[in-house]
C-alpha positions as CSV (number, residue, x, y, z in Angstrom):
1,M,10.9,-10.2,-10.4
2,A,10.2,-11.4,-6.9
3,T,10.8,-15.1,-6.0
4,Q,7.6,-17.2,-6.2
5,T,6.9,-19.2,-3.1
6,P,4.0,-21.5,-2.4
7,E,2.5,-18.6,-0.4
8,N,2.5,-16.1,-3.3
9,K,2.6,-18.3,-6.3
10,G,1.0,-16.5,-9.2
11,N,0.6,-13.3,-7.2
12,A,2.7,-10.3,-7.7
13,K,4.5,-9.0,-4.6
14,I,2.9,-5.6,-4.0
15,L,3.7,-2.9,-1.3
16,A,0.7,-0.7,-0.6
17,F,1.0,2.6,1.2
18,S,-2.4,3.4,2.7
19,T,-3.5,6.7,4.2
20,V,-4.9,6.6,7.7
21,N,-8.0,8.7,7.1
22,I,-9.0,7.6,3.6
23,S,-7.9,4.2,2.5
24,D,-7.3,2.5,5.9
25,P,-11.0,2.6,6.7
26,G,-11.7,1.1,3.3
27,I,-9.3,-1.7,4.0
28,D,-10.9,-2.3,7.4
29,L,-14.4,-2.3,5.8
30,A,-13.3,-4.9,3.2
31,G,-12.0,-7.1,6.1
32,S,-15.2,-6.8,8.1
33,S,-17.1,-7.7,4.9
34,H,-14.9,-10.9,4.8
35,M,-13.2,-9.8,1.6
36,D,-9.5,-10.6,1.3
37,Y,-6.4,-9.9,-0.8
38,P,-3.4,-12.1,-1.6
39,T,-0.9,-12.7,1.1
40,S,1.7,-11.3,-1.3
41,V,0.4,-7.8,-0.6
42,R,1.9,-5.8,2.2
43,V,0.2,-2.7,3.6
44,I,2.0,0.2,5.4
45,S,-0.2,2.9,6.9
46,V,1.0,6.5,6.5
47,P,-0.7,9.7,7.8
48,C,-0.6,11.4,4.4
49,S,0.5,10.3,0.9
50,S,2.6,13.4,0.6
51,G,4.8,12.1,3.3
52,I,5.9,9.1,1.3
53,N,9.5,9.4,0.4
54,P,10.1,8.5,-3.3
55,N,13.2,6.6,-2.1
56,W,10.9,4.2,-0.2
57,V,9.2,3.3,-3.5
58,L,12.6,2.7,-5.2
59,H,13.8,0.7,-2.2
60,A,10.8,-1.6,-2.4
61,L,11.2,-2.2,-6.1
62,Q,15.0,-2.8,-5.7
63,N,14.3,-5.3,-2.9
64,G,11.9,-7.7,-4.5
65,F,8.5,-6.0,-4.8
66,D,6.9,-6.2,-8.2
67,G,4.9,-3.0,-7.7
68,V,4.0,-0.2,-5.3
69,F,0.5,1.1,-4.9
70,I,-0.2,4.4,-3.1
71,A,-3.8,4.5,-1.9
72,A,-4.6,8.1,-1.3
73,G,-7.8,10.1,-1.1
74,G,-7.1,12.7,-3.7
75,A,-5.8,16.3,-3.3
76,D,-7.2,17.0,0.2
77,C,-4.7,16.5,3.1
78,A,-6.2,16.1,6.5
79,Y,-3.1,17.5,8.2
80,L,-1.7,20.4,6.2
81,P,-3.6,22.9,4.0
82,A,-0.7,23.3,1.5
83,C,0.1,19.6,1.3
């Protein structure tokens, strides 16, 4: 379990992988609507969810993250037809 600090007390430390064409615009829209999420959430933008190396997920969990969220737009890849 991640160490609780005053900054993230009561909030799980989450790493979110966000796809550039699908979920990044949603995150931006939430911000422009003055919505927020806990400071214990860290977001990494990736071009496509299929490019996420499973070792990155394991690394995050082994190094203090309580969970990993992959925000993807479904089966369609904007970059490769056989993704």
